C-alpha positions in Angstrom: 24.1 -60.1 -17.5 26.9 -61.1 -20.0 27.0 -59.9 -23.5 26.6 -62.3 -26.2 27.0 -62.7 -29.9 23.3 -62.3 -30.5 22.5 -59.8 -28.4 21.3 -56.0 -29.8 22.3 -52.3 -29.4 21.1 -50.8 -26.4 20.4 -47.3 -26.3 23.1 -47.0 -23.5 25.7 -46.9 -27.0 24.1 -43.6 -28.2 23.4 -40.3 -26.4 20.7 -39.5 -24.5 17.3 -38.3 -26.5 16.5 -34.6 -26.6 13.1 -35.7 -25.0 12.3 -37.5 -21.8 10.9 -40.9 -21.5 7.7 -39.1 -20.4 7.8 -36.5 -23.2 8.2 -39.1 -25.8 5.4 -41.0 -24.4 3.3 -37.9 -24.6 3.9 -37.5 -28.3 7.5 -36.7 -28.8 7.9 -39.9 -30.2 6.3 -38.6 -33.5 9.3 -36.1 -33.6 11.6 -39.5 -33.9 9.7 -41.0 -36.4 10.0 -37.9 -38.6 13.6 -38.2 -38.5 13.8 -41.5 -39.4 11.6 -40.9 -42.5 13.7 -38.0 -43.0 17.0 -39.9 -42.4 15.7 -42.6 -45.0 15.1 -39.8 -47.8 18.7 -38.4 -47.0 20.3 -41.8 -47.6 18.2 -42.0 -50.7 19.7 -38.7 -52.3 23.3 -39.4 -51.3 23.1 -43.1 -53.1 21.5 -41.7 -56.1 23.0 -38.4 -56.6 26.7 -38.9 -55.2 27.6 -42.1 -54.4 26.4 -44.4 -57.2 27.5 -41.7 -60.0 30.9 -41.6 -58.5 30.8 -45.2 -58.5 29.9 -45.5 -62.2 32.8 -43.5 -63.2 35.4 -45.5 -61.0 34.1 -48.2 -62.7 34.7 -46.8 -66.2 38.1 -45.6 -65.4 39.3 -49.0 -63.7 37.3 -51.1 -66.6 35.4 -52.9 -63.8 32.5 -55.3 -64.8 29.0 -54.4 -62.8 29.2 -57.1 -60.3 32.8 -56.8 -59.4 32.0 -53.1 -59.0 29.2 -54.1 -57.0 31.3 -56.7 -55.0 34.2 -53.8 -54.1 33.5 -50.3 -54.1 29.8 -50.1 -53.4 30.1 -52.7 -51.1 32.7 -50.7 -49.2 30.9 -47.6 -49.4 27.4 -48.7 -48.6 28.9 -50.8 -45.5 31.1 -47.7 -44.1 28.6 -47.7 -41.1 29.3 -51.3 -40.0 33.0 -50.4 -40.2 32.7 -47.4 -37.8 30.3 -49.7 -35.7 33.0 -52.6 -35.4 35.8 -49.6 -34.5 33.3 -48.6 -31.8 33.1 -51.8 -30.3 36.5 -52.5 -30.4 38.1 -49.1 -29.3 34.9 -47.2 -27.4 32.5 -49.5 -25.9 35.0 -52.3 -25.6 32.0 -54.7 -26.2 30.6 -57.0 -28.9 28.8 -54.3 -30.4 30.5 -55.0 -33.7 30.0 -58.7 -33.7 26.2 -58.2 -32.6 25.5 -55.5 -35.2 27.3 -57.4 -38.4 26.4 -61.1 -37.8 22.9 -59.8 -36.6 22.1 -58.0 -39.8 23.6 -60.6 -42.1 20.4 -62.5 -42.6 18.7 -59.1 -43.3 21.4 -58.6 -46.1 21.1 -61.5 -47.9 17.0 -62.3 -47.8 15.6 -58.8 -46.8 17.5 -56.6 -49.4 16.9 -59.2 -52.2 13.2 -59.4 -51.4 13.1 -55.5 -51.7 15.3 -55.6 -54.9 12.6 -57.9 -56.1 9.2 -56.2 -54.9 10.4 -52.7 -55.5 11.5 -52.9 -59.0 9.6 -53.2 -62.2 12.4 -54.4 -64.3 13.4 -58.2 -64.2 17.1 -58.5 -64.1 19.1 -61.5 -65.2 21.9 -63.1 -63.0 25.2 -64.8 -63.7 26.1 -68.0 -62.5 29.5 -67.0 -61.4 29.2 -63.7 -60.0 26.8 -65.1 -57.3 28.5 -68.3 -56.7 31.9 -66.1 -56.3 30.7 -64.0 -53.9 28.3 -66.4 -51.7 31.6 -68.8 -51.4 33.8 -66.2 -50.4 31.0 -65.2 -47.7 30.7 -68.6 -46.5 34.7 -68.9 -46.2 34.9 -65.5 -44.3 31.7 -66.7 -42.0 33.4 -69.9 -40.9 36.5 -68.1 -40.2 34.9 -65.4 -37.8 33.0 -68.1 -36.4 35.9 -70.4 -35.9 38.1 -67.8 -34.3 35.6 -66.7 -31.8 34.6 -69.8 -30.7 37.0 -69.9 -27.7 36.1 -66.1 -26.9 39.6 -64.9 -27.8 40.9 -63.4 -30.8 44.6 -63.4 -31.5 46.7 -61.4 -33.7 47.4 -64.3 -36.3 43.6 -65.0 -36.7 42.5 -61.4 -37.3 45.7 -61.3 -39.8 43.8 -64.4 -41.4 40.9 -62.7 -41.7 42.7 -59.8 -43.7 44.4 -62.5 -46.0 41.1 -63.9 -46.8 39.6 -60.6 -48.1 43.0 -60.1 -50.0 42.4 -63.6 -51.7 39.0 -62.4 -52.5 40.2 -59.0 -54.0 42.7 -60.8 -56.0 40.0 -63.3 -57.5 38.3 -60.1 -58.3 41.3 -58.8 -60.3 41.6 -61.8 -62.4 37.7 -62.0 -62.3 37.0 -61.7 -66.5 39.7 -65.0 -66.9 38.0 -67.2 -64.3 34.7 -66.4 -65.7 35.8 -67.2 -69.1 37.7 -70.6 -68.4 34.5 -71.5 -66.1 32.2 -70.7 -68.7 34.1 -72.6 -71.4 34.5 -75.5 -69.0 31.2 -76.0 -67.8 29.0 -74.6 -70.5 28.0 -78.1 -71.7 26.1 -79.1 -68.2 25.3 -75.6 -67.5 23.2 -74.7 -70.4 20.5 -73.0 -68.4 23.3 -70.4 -67.0 24.5 -69.8 -70.6 20.8 -69.3 -72.1 20.6 -66.7 -68.8 23.4 -65.0 -69.7 22.6 -64.8 -73.4 19.2 -63.3 -72.5 20.6 -61.0 -70.2 22.9 -59.5 -73.2 20.0 -59.5 -75.2 17.9 -57.5 -73.0 21.0 -55.0 -71.8 23.4 -54.6 -74.7 26.8 -53.5 -73.1 29.5 -52.4 -75.2 32.2 -54.9 -74.6 30.1 -58.2 -74.8 30.9 -60.7 -77.5 30.6 -64.2 -78.3 34.0 -65.8 -78.0 33.8 -69.7 -78.7 30.4 -70.4 -77.3 29.1 -68.6 -73.9 29.0 -64.8 -73.8 32.5 -63.6 -72.1 33.0 -60.0 -70.4 35.7 -58.3 -71.8 37.7 -56.2 -69.3 36.8 -52.7 -71.0 33.3 -51.4 -71.0 32.1 -47.9 -72.2 28.9 -47.9 -70.4 27.4 -50.0 -67.8 24.2 -48.3 -68.0 23.4 -47.6 -64.3 21.7 -44.3 -65.5 20.7 -44.4 -68.9 17.5 -43.2 -68.0 18.6 -39.9 -66.3 21.3 -38.8 -68.4 23.8 -40.0 -71.3 26.6 -41.6 -69.3 28.0 -43.0 -72.5 29.1 -39.5 -73.4 30.9 -39.4 -70.2 32.4 -42.6 -70.4 33.6 -41.8 -74.1 35.0 -38.4 -73.0 37.0 -40.3 -70.1 38.7 -42.4 -72.8 39.5 -39.3 -74.8 37.0 -40.4 -77.7 34.3 -37.6 -77.2 33.5 -34.2 -75.2 30.8 -33.7 -73.0 28.3 -31.0 -74.9 25.8 -30.5 -72.4 26.5 -30.6 -68.3 24.1 -32.3 -66.0 21.0 -30.5 -64.6 21.3 -28.4 -61.4 19.6 -30.1 -58.7 17.8 -27.0 -57.7 15.7 -27.5 -60.7 12.1 -28.2 -59.3 10.3 -31.3 -60.6 7.0 -30.9 -62.9 5.1 -33.4 -61.1 3.1 -32.1 -57.7 4.4 -35.1 -55.7 7.9 -34.8 -56.5 7.7 -31.0 -56.0 6.5 -31.6 -52.5 9.3 -33.9 -51.7 11.8 -31.7 -53.6 10.7 -28.7 -51.1 11.0 -31.0 -48.1 14.3 -32.3 -49.1 16.0 -29.3 -50.1 17.7 -28.7 -46.5 19.6 -32.0 -47.1 20.0 -31.1 -50.8 21.5 -27.9 -50.2 23.7 -29.3 -47.5 25.1 -32.3 -49.5 25.6 -29.8 -52.6 27.7 -27.6 -50.6 29.9 -30.6 -48.9 30.1 -33.1 -51.8 31.5 -32.2 -55.1 28.8 -33.5 -57.8 30.9 -35.8 -60.3 27.9 -35.8 -62.7 28.8 -32.2 -63.5 31.6 -31.4 -66.0 33.9 -29.5 -63.7 33.9 -31.7 -61.0 34.1 -35.0 -62.8 37.6 -35.7 -62.3 36.8 -35.4 -58.6 34.7 -38.6 -58.4 37.2 -40.4 -55.8 36.4 -37.2 -53.4 32.9 -37.8 -54.2 33.0 -41.6 -53.5 34.6 -41.0 -49.9 32.6 -38.2 -48.7 29.3 -39.7 -49.9 30.6 -42.9 -47.9 31.2 -40.4 -44.9 27.6 -39.0 -45.3 26.0 -42.2 -45.5 27.9 -43.3 -42.2 26.7 -40.2 -40.1 23.2 -40.6 -41.5 23.2 -44.1 -40.8 24.3 -43.4 -37.2 21.3 -41.1 -36.7 19.0 -43.7 -38.2 19.8 -46.0 -35.9 19.9 -44.0 -32.7 16.4 -42.8 -33.5 15.2 -46.4 -34.1 16.6 -47.4 -30.9 15.2 -44.7 -28.7 11.8 -45.0 -30.7 11.8 -48.8 -29.9 12.6 -48.3 -26.3 9.8 -46.0 -26.1 7.4 -48.2 -27.3 8.6 -50.8 -25.4 9.8 -53.4 -28.0 12.4 -55.9 -26.7 15.8 -54.8 -27.3 16.2 -58.8 -28.6 13.3 -58.1 -31.2 14.8 -54.5 -32.3 18.3 -56.1 -33.0 17.0 -58.8 -35.2 14.3 -56.3 -37.2 14.6 -52.5 -36.9 18.3 -52.4 -36.1 19.3 -54.7 -38.5 17.4 -53.1 -41.3 18.4 -49.6 -40.1 22.2 -50.4 -40.3 21.7 -52.0 -43.9 19.8 -49.0 -45.5 22.7 -48.0 -47.5 23.2 -51.5 -48.8 19.1 -51.6 -49.3 18.7 -48.4 -51.3 21.8 -48.7 -53.6 20.9 -52.3 -54.2 17.1 -51.5 -55.0 18.3 -48.4 -57.1 20.5 -50.4 -59.6 18.2 -53.1 -59.6 15.6 -51.0 -61.0 18.1 -50.0 -63.9 18.0 -53.8 -64.7 21.7 -54.4 -63.4 20.9 -57.6 -61.2 24.4 -58.8 -60.9 25.4 -55.4 -59.5 22.5 -55.6 -56.9 23.5 -59.0 -55.9 27.2 -58.8 -55.9 26.6 -55.4 -53.5 24.1 -57.8 -51.2 26.8 -60.5 -50.7 30.1 -58.4 -51.0 28.7 -56.3 -48.5 28.5 -59.2 -46.0 31.7 -60.0 -47.2 33.1 -56.8 -46.5 31.5 -56.7 -42.9 33.6 -59.7 -41.7 36.9 -57.6 -42.8 35.3 -54.5 -40.8 35.7 -57.1 -38.0 39.2 -58.1 -39.0 40.6 -54.6 -39.2 40.1 -53.0 -35.6 40.9 -56.7 -34.2 44.3 -56.7 -35.8 45.1 -52.9 -35.1 44.3 -53.7 -31.5 46.0 -56.8 -31.0 49.1 -56.1 -33.3 50.0 -52.5 -32.6 47.9 -51.4 -29.3 47.7 -54.3 -27.0 50.1 -56.6 -27.9 50.1 -58.4 -24.4 47.3 -60.6 -25.0 44.1 -61.5 -27.1 40.8 -59.4 -27.5 38.0 -61.0 -25.1 34.8 -62.0 -27.0 31.7 -63.4 -26.3 30.5 -66.6 -28.5 27.3 -67.0 -26.9 24.6 -68.4 -29.5 27.3 -69.4 -31.9 25.6 -72.6 -33.1 22.3 -71.0 -34.0 24.3 -68.1 -35.4 26.2 -70.4 -37.6 23.1 -72.4 -38.7 21.4 -69.3 -39.8 23.8 -67.9 -41.6 24.9 -71.0 -43.8 21.3 -71.6 -44.6 20.6 -68.1 -45.9 23.3 -68.4 -48.1 22.0 -72.0 -49.2 18.1 -70.5 -49.6 19.2 -67.4 -51.4 21.2 -69.8 -54.1 18.4 -72.0 -54.2 15.9 -69.2 -54.5 17.7 -68.0 -57.5 18.3 -71.3 -59.2 14.7 -72.0 -58.8 13.5 -68.8 -59.9 15.6 -69.1 -63.6 18.5 -66.8 -62.5 16.5 -63.8 -62.5 15.3 -61.1 -59.9 11.7 -60.5 -60.0 8.5 -59.9 -58.0 8.2 -63.7 -57.5 11.6 -64.0 -56.2 11.4 -61.0 -54.1 8.4 -62.7 -52.4 10.3 -66.1 -51.5 13.2 -63.9 -50.0 10.6 -62.2 -48.2 8.9 -65.4 -46.7 12.2 -66.8 -46.0 13.3 -63.8 -44.1 10.1 -63.5 -42.2 10.6 -67.1 -40.9 14.3 -66.8 -40.2 13.3 -63.5 -38.1 10.3 -65.2 -36.3 12.6 -68.2 -35.6 15.2 -65.7 -34.2 12.9 -63.7 -32.3 11.7 -66.8 -30.6 15.0 -68.2 -29.9 16.2 -64.5 -28.6 13.0 -64.6 -26.2 13.7 -68.0 -24.9 10.4 -69.5 -26.3 12.7 -72.1 -28.1 15.9 -73.5 -27.4 17.6 -72.8 -23.6 18.6 -69.1 -24.4 17.8 -66.8 -21.7 16.9 -63.2 -22.7 19.8 -61.0 -22.1 20.3 -57.1 -22.7 23.3 -55.6 -24.1 25.5 -53.4 -21.9 24.0 -54.5 -18.5 
């Protein structure tokens, strides 16, 4: 049967498992579930110990605000698996795996991760209106561009180039984000008093160096000395000051091989010791004074590790779902969508727990914007340099439902944030969870042909 936009990853896209189907049914499936749990643990360790610390130093060196850092470096690093998937779909499997993976997980990224940030964080994070509106607008434009260019089932080089141009304009807006935000706050503060009040409350709860009042609403300055991501673990203000030549680091970061005091943490530390050792030997720890100037190396190697771990995670989930007899259409909309977005989920929840709501939301929406770029890069390379004789053939079945779902999810996330007073808390998490479940149930019913006129198809057949 024909592949389509809404189809899901088939196990044929992955190597064969190390158990036969009968061995998996006889109990081998337990091994797969243990590997899945261990991969979740590995992703959290990479994000917490290497990826986010490198992002912190990058933000300090470039003078990036939390939301800009979340929409750029954080989004690019945590979306590395999607970029790898898109390249595989264009150059290896030559199917629609990239489109189905990226568009299929977009709703989870917006609603599922937002629900996780609200429900798994005990800290109430205030949100600013401009970063969320900026990222949602960029995402809506990029989604509309992707859907328009695949509507005729062909992608030409100039269409993929336009997708890169859109992302370039998005980056340009981020470069002038401070001035644009300042202008908009001055222009619209009389009619957007609730947004200004939310920003003021955020500034009171999270005092950041570089924030000050300038003719009315609070305006962010370009330079910050501490974005506050890791204040509860170590004094990063000392590190930030040293980067500006103002101070010296007096103490080094504690060794990762130091055993925790709590019993449960000790058990978890012993179980994670193999991955901790492997990461320690392959990634420079930029939290330590000796490696602090290697933060870009830490960023790229940790992103590569995130991609590798996510690949294994999705591989194991695919085989486990096949063994349990879960329809692939259901797998693609639930477990596989969540599996490919594990890095985004972990990174967003970690920064939300620190009270950095703008960074978490910018990573959620910015990752989706970067995912659209993930489609444009391999398309442009193939049509402009490798196969210049004709366009790339894709399939756009289910395009109308996909477009409606993505646009509605953006509208609902903006509406939920606004009605919740521009803050991330458990109430918003519950709202996003309900919306995500509604979207998922409707999508599954559509994929199974229960609603609409969509017959069930299996990718790769």
